[in-house]
C-alpha positions as CSV (number, residue, x, y, z in Angstrom):
1,M,21.7,5.4,-7.4
2,G,19.4,8.0,-5.9
3,N,20.5,11.2,-4.3
4,V,19.6,12.6,-0.9
5,T,20.4,16.1,0.3
6,I,20.7,16.7,4.0
7,A,21.2,19.9,6.1
8,V,23.8,20.0,8.8
9,P,24.8,22.8,11.2
10,E,27.6,25.0,9.9
11,D,30.1,23.9,12.6
12,L,29.5,20.2,11.6
13,K,30.0,21.1,7.9
14,K,33.3,22.7,8.7
15,K,34.5,19.6,10.6
16,L,33.4,17.3,7.7
17,D,35.2,19.6,5.2
18,A,38.3,19.4,7.4
19,R,38.5,15.6,6.7
20,P,38.6,15.4,2.9
21,E,40.0,11.9,3.1
22,M,36.6,10.6,4.4
23,N,33.9,9.5,2.0
24,W,31.0,11.1,4.0
25,S,28.4,9.8,1.6
26,E,29.6,6.2,2.3
27,V,29.5,6.9,6.1
28,A,25.9,8.2,5.8
29,R,24.9,5.2,3.6
30,Q,26.3,2.8,6.2
31,A,24.7,4.6,9.1
32,W,21.3,4.6,7.3
33,K,21.6,1.0,6.4
34,K,22.5,0.0,10.0
35,Q,19.5,2.0,11.3
36,L,17.2,0.4,8.8
37,D,18.5,-3.1,9.6
38,L,17.8,-2.4,13.3
39,L,14.3,-1.2,12.5
40,D,13.7,-4.3,10.4
41,R,14.9,-6.5,13.3
42,L,12.6,-4.7,15.8
43,A,9.7,-5.0,13.4
44,E,10.4,-8.8,13.1
45,L,10.7,-9.0,16.9
46,D,7.3,-7.3,17.3
47,R,5.8,-9.7,14.8
48,L,7.2,-12.7,16.6
49,T,6.1,-11.5,20.0
50,A,2.7,-10.1,19.1
51,K,1.0,-13.3,20.2
52,S,3.3,-14.0,23.2
53,M,1.8,-14.8,26.5
54,A,5.1,-14.0,28.3
55,T,5.1,-11.2,30.9
56,E,7.4,-8.2,30.5
57,K,9.4,-9.6,33.5
58,E,9.8,-13.0,31.7
59,V,11.0,-11.3,28.5
60,E,13.5,-9.2,30.5
61,E,14.9,-12.3,32.2
62,L,15.2,-14.1,28.8
63,T,16.9,-11.1,27.3
64,R,19.4,-11.1,30.3
65,L,20.1,-14.8,29.8
66,I,20.7,-14.4,26.0
67,R,23.0,-11.4,26.6
68,K,25.0,-13.4,29.2
69,S,25.3,-16.3,26.9
70,R,26.5,-14.1,24.0
71,Q,29.1,-12.5,26.3
72,E,30.3,-15.9,27.3
73,D,30.5,-17.0,23.7
74,E,32.5,-13.9,22.8
75,K,34.8,-14.4,25.7
76,N,35.4,-18.1,24.8
77,A,35.9,-17.2,21.2
78,G,38.7,-14.7,22.3
79,K,40.4,-17.5,24.3
80,T,40.2,-19.8,21.4
81,S,41.8,-17.1,19.2
82,V,44.6,-16.6,21.8
83,K,45.2,-20.3,22.1
84,A,45.4,-20.7,18.3
85,H,47.9,-17.9,18.1
86,Q,50.0,-19.3,21.0
87,S,49.9,-22.7,19.2
88,K,51.2,-21.2,16.0
89,S,53.9,-19.3,17.9
90,T,55.0,-22.5,19.7
91,K,55.2,-24.4,16.4
92,A,57.2,-21.6,14.9
93,A,59.6,-21.5,17.8
94,V,60.1,-25.3,17.7
95,A,60.8,-25.3,13.9
């Protein structure tokens, strides 16, 4: 595995040192990976939309609809999880 050295302000270094239970190298690795994944997704999005004839307004509307749909999916997934838990609790109470 390669090594990377970074410079941080002294006050930040003191705060990091005050938390010896943390693996700051792993925190940095995960943050860098997350940022690189985001950049890769943005590059792929650029590639996919490079030839698009959609206007910026149409793209914004599509984005809004996708976000709304994802929020509804997450909300419904939460309800399913609660129902499953309630079902298990009911079965346990009957038994």
